[in-house]
C-alpha positions in Angstrom: -2.4 11.2 -14.6 -1.1 10.3 -18.0 1.7 8.6 -19.8 5.1 9.9 -20.6 7.5 8.9 -23.3 10.6 10.0 -25.2 13.9 9.1 -26.8 17.1 10.1 -28.4 15.8 10.3 -32.0 12.5 11.0 -33.7 12.2 8.1 -36.1 9.6 5.5 -37.1 10.0 3.6 -33.9 9.6 6.8 -31.8 6.4 7.5 -33.7 5.2 4.0 -32.8 6.0 4.6 -29.1 4.2 7.9 -29.2 1.2 6.3 -30.7 1.1 3.2 -28.4 1.6 5.3 -25.2 -1.6 7.3 -25.9 -3.6 4.5 -24.4 -3.1 6.1 -21.0 -4.0 9.6 -21.9 -6.3 10.9 -24.6 -7.1 14.5 -23.5 -4.0 16.3 -24.7 -0.6 15.5 -26.2 2.5 17.7 -25.9 6.0 17.1 -27.2 9.4 18.9 -26.7 12.4 18.4 -28.9 16.1 19.3 -28.7 18.0 18.2 -31.8 16.0 15.0 -32.2 16.1 14.2 -28.5 12.5 14.4 -27.3 10.0 13.9 -24.5 6.2 13.8 -24.6 3.1 13.6 -22.5 -0.3 12.2 -23.1 -2.7 13.8 -20.6 -5.6 12.0 -18.8 -7.5 14.7 -16.9 -8.1 13.7 -13.2 -11.5 14.5 -11.8 -10.1 16.9 -9.2 -8.4 19.1 -11.9 -9.7 21.6 -14.4 -10.6 20.0 -17.7 -9.0 22.7 -19.8 -6.0 24.0 -18.0 -4.1 27.2 -18.8 -1.0 25.3 -19.7 -0.1 21.7 -20.5 3.0 19.6 -20.5 5.9 19.7 -21.3 6.8 22.5 -18.9 9.9 24.6 -19.2 12.4 25.8 -16.6 14.5 29.0 -16.5 17.5 26.8 -17.5 15.9 25.5 -20.6 15.1 22.0 -19.2 11.8 20.6 -20.4 9.8 18.3 -18.1 6.9 15.8 -18.3 5.3 14.1 -15.4 2.9 11.2 -14.7 1.3 11.0 -11.3 -0.4 13.2 -8.7 1.3 16.0 -6.7 -0.6 16.4 -3.5 1.2 19.4 -2.2 1.5 21.5 -5.3 -0.4 24.4 -3.8 2.0 24.5 -0.8 4.9 24.5 -3.3 3.5 27.6 -5.0 1.3 26.3 -7.8 -1.4 28.8 -8.8 -5.1 27.8 -8.7 -6.4 26.3 -11.9 -3.0 25.0 -13.0 -2.0 21.3 -13.6 -0.3 20.0 -10.5 2.7 18.9 -12.6 3.5 22.5 -13.5 5.0 23.2 -10.0 7.8 20.6 -10.6 9.5 22.7 -13.2 9.7 25.6 -10.7 10.9 23.7 -7.6 13.2 20.8 -8.8 16.9 21.2 -9.0 18.4 20.2 -12.3 22.1 21.2 -11.6 23.1 17.5 -11.1 21.5 14.1 -10.9 22.2 14.0 -7.1 20.7 17.5 -6.6 17.7 16.4 -8.7 17.1 13.3 -6.5 17.5 15.4 -3.4 15.0 18.0 -4.5 12.3 15.3 -5.0 12.2 15.0 -1.2 9.9 18.0 -1.1 7.4 16.5 -3.4 4.4 14.7 -1.7 2.7 12.4 -4.2 3.4 10.0 -7.0 5.6 10.6 -10.0 7.3 9.3 -13.1 9.3 12.3 -14.5 11.3 12.8 -17.6 13.6 15.9 -17.9 15.1 16.8 -21.2 18.2 19.0 -21.1 19.3 21.3 -23.9 22.4 19.1 -24.4 20.2 16.1 -25.1 20.5 14.3 -21.8 17.3 12.8 -20.5 16.9 12.2 -16.8 14.2 9.9 -15.5 12.9 9.7 -12.0 10.1 7.6 -10.5 8.8 6.4 -7.1 6.2 3.6 -7.7 5.0 5.0 -11.0 6.5 2.9 -13.8 9.1 3.9 -16.5 10.4 1.4 -19.0 13.3 1.9 -21.5 14.8 0.2 -24.5 17.9 0.5 -26.7 17.6 -0.1 -30.4 20.5 0.3 -32.8 22.2 2.8 -30.5 19.2 4.9 -29.9 17.3 5.0 -26.5 13.5 5.2 -25.9 11.4 5.2 -22.8 7.7 5.1 -21.9 5.3 4.5 -19.1 4.6 0.8 -19.8 6.5 -2.1 -21.3 3.9 -2.7 -23.9 4.6 0.8 -25.4 8.2 -0.4 -26.3 8.0 -3.4 -28.7 11.2 -5.5 -28.1 13.1 -6.3 -25.0 12.5 -3.3 -22.7 13.9 -2.9 -19.2 12.3 -1.2 -16.2 13.8 1.8 -14.3 14.0 0.4 -10.8 11.3 2.0 -8.6 12.5 4.8 -6.4 15.4 5.7 -8.8 16.7 8.7 -10.7 18.5 7.7 -14.0 20.4 9.5 -16.6 19.2 7.5 -19.6 22.2 8.2 -21.8 25.0 7.5 -19.3 23.0 5.1 -17.1 24.2 7.0 -14.0 21.6 6.4 -11.3 20.8 7.6 -7.8 18.5 5.7 -5.4 15.7 7.7 -3.8 15.3 7.2 -0.1 12.5 5.3 1.6 11.6 4.6 5.2 12.9 1.1 6.2 13.0 0.6 10.0 15.8 -1.6 11.3 13.3 -4.1 12.8 12.8 -7.6 11.4 10.0 -10.2 11.4 11.1 -13.8 11.2 8.3 -15.9 9.7 8.8 -18.9 12.0 7.0 -22.2 12.0 9.1 -23.4 14.9 10.9 -25.8 12.5 14.6 -26.3 11.9 14.8 -24.0 8.9 13.1 -20.9 10.2 14.6 -21.4 13.7 18.1 -21.4 12.1 17.4 -18.0 10.7 16.5 -16.4 14.0 20.0 -16.0 15.4 21.2 -14.6 12.1 18.4 -12.0 12.1 19.1 -11.1 15.7 22.7 -10.3 14.8 21.6 -8.1 11.9 18.9 -5.9 13.4 18.2 -3.9 16.6 14.9 -5.8 17.1 13.3 -9.0 15.9 9.9 -10.6 16.3 8.9 -14.1 15.5 5.7 -14.2 13.4 3.9 -17.6 13.5 0.9 -18.5 11.4 -1.4 -21.0 13.0 -3.2 -22.4 10.0 -4.7 -25.5 11.6 -2.0 -28.1 10.8 -1.7 -31.3 12.7 1.4 -30.0 14.5 -0.2 -26.8 15.7 0.3 -27.6 19.4 4.0 -28.5 19.4 4.8 -25.8 16.9 3.2 -23.2 19.2 5.2 -24.5 22.2 8.4 -24.4 20.2 7.8 -20.7 19.2 7.3 -19.7 22.8 10.6 -21.4 23.8 12.6 -20.0 20.9 11.3 -16.5 21.6 12.3 -16.9 25.3 15.7 -18.1 24.4 16.3 -15.2 22.0 14.7 -12.6 24.4 12.3 -11.4 21.7 8.6 -11.1 21.1 6.5 -13.7 19.3 3.2 -13.0 17.5 0.7 -15.7 16.5 -1.8 -15.0 13.7 -4.6 -17.6 13.4 -5.7 -18.5 9.9 -8.7 -20.5 8.8 -7.1 -22.5 6.0 -9.9 -24.9 5.6 -11.2 -23.4 2.3 -7.6 -23.4 1.0 -6.1 -26.7 2.2 -7.1 -28.6 -1.0 -5.8 -32.2 -0.7 -3.1 -31.3 1.8 -2.3 -34.0 4.4 -1.0 -31.4 6.9 -4.3 -30.7 8.6 -5.8 -32.6 11.5 -7.3 -36.0 10.7 -5.0 -36.7 7.7 -2.3 -39.3 7.1 1.1 -37.5 6.8 3.5 -38.6 4.1 6.7 -40.2 5.3 10.4 -40.8 4.6 12.3 -40.1 1.4 9.2 -40.1 -0.7 7.9 -37.0 1.2 11.2 -35.3 0.5 11.1 -35.9 -3.2 7.6 -34.8 -4.0 5.1 -32.3 -2.4 2.8 -34.8 -0.8 2.0 -32.2 1.9 1.3 -29.3 -0.5 -1.0 -26.5 0.8 -2.2 -24.4 -2.2 -0.4 -21.0 -2.3 0.4 -21.2 1.4 3.7 -19.3 1.3 2.2 -16.6 -1.0 -0.7 -16.0 1.4 1.6 -15.9 4.4 4.1 -13.6 2.8 1.3 -11.2 1.8 0.1 -11.2 5.4 3.6 -10.8 6.8 4.1 -7.8 4.5 0.9 -6.2 5.7 1.8 -6.8 9.3 5.3 -5.4 8.7 4.1 -2.1 7.3 1.3 -1.7 9.8 3.7 -2.3 12.8 6.9 -0.6 11.6 9.1 -3.4 10.4 11.4 -3.1 7.4 12.6 -6.7 6.9 11.0 -10.1 6.7 13.1 -13.3 7.1 12.2 -16.7 5.8 13.5 -20.2 6.2 12.9 -21.2 2.5 15.8 -23.4 1.3 17.4 -25.1 -1.6 16.6 -28.7 -0.4 12.8 -28.2 -0.1 12.8 -26.2 -3.3 13.2 -29.6 -5.1 9.7 -30.5 -4.2 7.9 -27.2 -3.3 7.6 -24.4 -5.8 7.0 -21.8 -3.1 10.4 -22.7 -1.5 12.3 -22.0 -4.7 14.7 -19.0 -4.2 13.4 -17.4 -7.4 9.9 -17.3 -6.0 11.1 -15.1 -3.1 13.0 -12.9 -5.5 9.9 -12.5 -7.7 7.8 -11.7 -4.6 10.4 -9.2 -3.4 10.3 -7.5 -6.9 6.6 -6.6 -6.5 6.8 -5.1 -3.0 7.4 -1.5 -4.2 3.7 -1.6 -5.1 2.4 -3.6 -2.1 3.3 -1.0 0.5 2.6 2.7 0.7 4.5 5.3 -1.2 7.9 5.9 0.4 7.9 2.8 2.7 10.2 -0.2 2.1 9.8 -3.8 3.2 12.4 -6.3 2.1 12.1 -10.1 2.2 15.4 -11.9 3.0 16.0 -15.5 2.4 19.5 -16.4 3.8 18.9 -20.2 3.4 17.9 -20.0 -0.3 21.0 -21.8 -1.5 21.5 -24.2 1.4 20.8 -27.9 2.0 19.6 -29.3 5.3 23.0 -30.3 6.6 24.2 -26.8 5.8 21.2 -25.3 7.6 22.2 -27.1 10.8 25.7 -25.6 10.5 24.2 -22.2 9.7 22.0 -22.3 12.8 24.9 -23.3 15.1 27.2 -20.7 13.6 24.7 -17.9 14.4 23.7 -19.2 17.8 20.2 -20.1 16.8 18.3 -22.3 19.4 17.7 -25.1 16.9 17.6 -27.6 19.7 14.3 -26.1 20.6 12.8 -26.4 17.1 9.9 -28.7 16.2 10.2 -30.2 12.7 7.7 -33.0 12.8 4.4 -32.8 10.8 2.6 -34.8 13.5 1.2 -33.9 16.9 2.8 -35.5 19.9 5.1 -35.0 22.8 8.1 -36.1 20.7 9.0 -36.2 17.0 7.5 -39.1 15.2 10.8 -39.9 13.4 9.0 -41.1 10.2 7.6 -38.1 8.4 9.6 -36.2 5.7 10.9 -33.4 8.0 11.9 -35.9 10.7 13.8 -37.9 8.0 15.7 -34.8 6.8 16.4 -33.6 10.3 18.0 -36.9 11.4 20.2 -37.1 8.3 21.2 -33.4 8.5 22.6 -33.9 12.0 24.2 -37.2 11.0 26.0 -35.6 8.0 27.4 -32.9 10.2 28.7 -35.6 12.6 26.8 -33.9 15.4 24.7 -35.5 18.1 21.0 -35.0 17.3 19.3 -33.4 20.4 15.9 -34.5 19.1 13.8 -37.2 20.8 12.1 -39.5 18.3 9.2 -41.9 19.0 11.0 -44.7 17.1 
């Protein structure tokens, strides 16, 4: 475990990077240099390795490539590493440096974590990482990289997790991960998430509706809607009960509250539940990995993003961007938000286009045998059908 860094010139900025990156490894520093192109390693000795190893990074190959590594190689003994050696040492012996594609393919034999930099005699620097971070920056035509953004003062960019990158040419190869073609649809039973169900069914070999029962006033009719939607789609549904009482704050969505109504409820988050979508997405991600799903679908949309921060499309993009570190090494879960740029009238059209059973959905925030017709979701639902010049199949109390 350590930090790695390097660049295309050894100048004042390079010395600064070298110094700053030592915050993740203070036991040993090694540097390799080809004509000003350089890579370095600051070692932090793991408890399961010898404190004073026979050799330290950078390691050299028969072809003259120099290599540094941050992470832990779990199968280094199986790959031929001698007892008492740093686990990183085996990488120089087993990796293929003949091409970037061959380099990426040879990483398949490695079991463990890694951020790797390989310096070639011609000055090319190849970077490879799974979940271990590598950041890089360009300054006045020169390139530099290090393990963390804070080591690179300026406007650094991250090497995407599970990528091999030629730093000089920006050629890249994506490293494979396991992503089963099975999808969860986080489904409240409402118009938006139900509109997504038919679309997800078209895209994947199997879908499951994932419903969170968090004690809202409409728990009963939402649960019935989920059962009917799953039956219409010939798919499974899973209900996860959540005790949201400590987290509901001032939300009006729970039993015994007065629900906001009409246009006012559309324009402002009167019914806000603190961090609800963040918590549900985290649980959905955990369920997906534990049960072999590679995709999660949401009904978040542009219209409700006007009032609810956790409906904004960028929130979903930001959440997606952290999933490389939320699931185990080599697994991939992806959150998809097909309604992110759509308004309610467009969502109705989307659902019809993809044969989603939107006529079975329950939008109302209130409990009852029929929709109340007064709350914010009922208001939007009625107008969405009207603007599509479509008959509304919903029965309203008023």
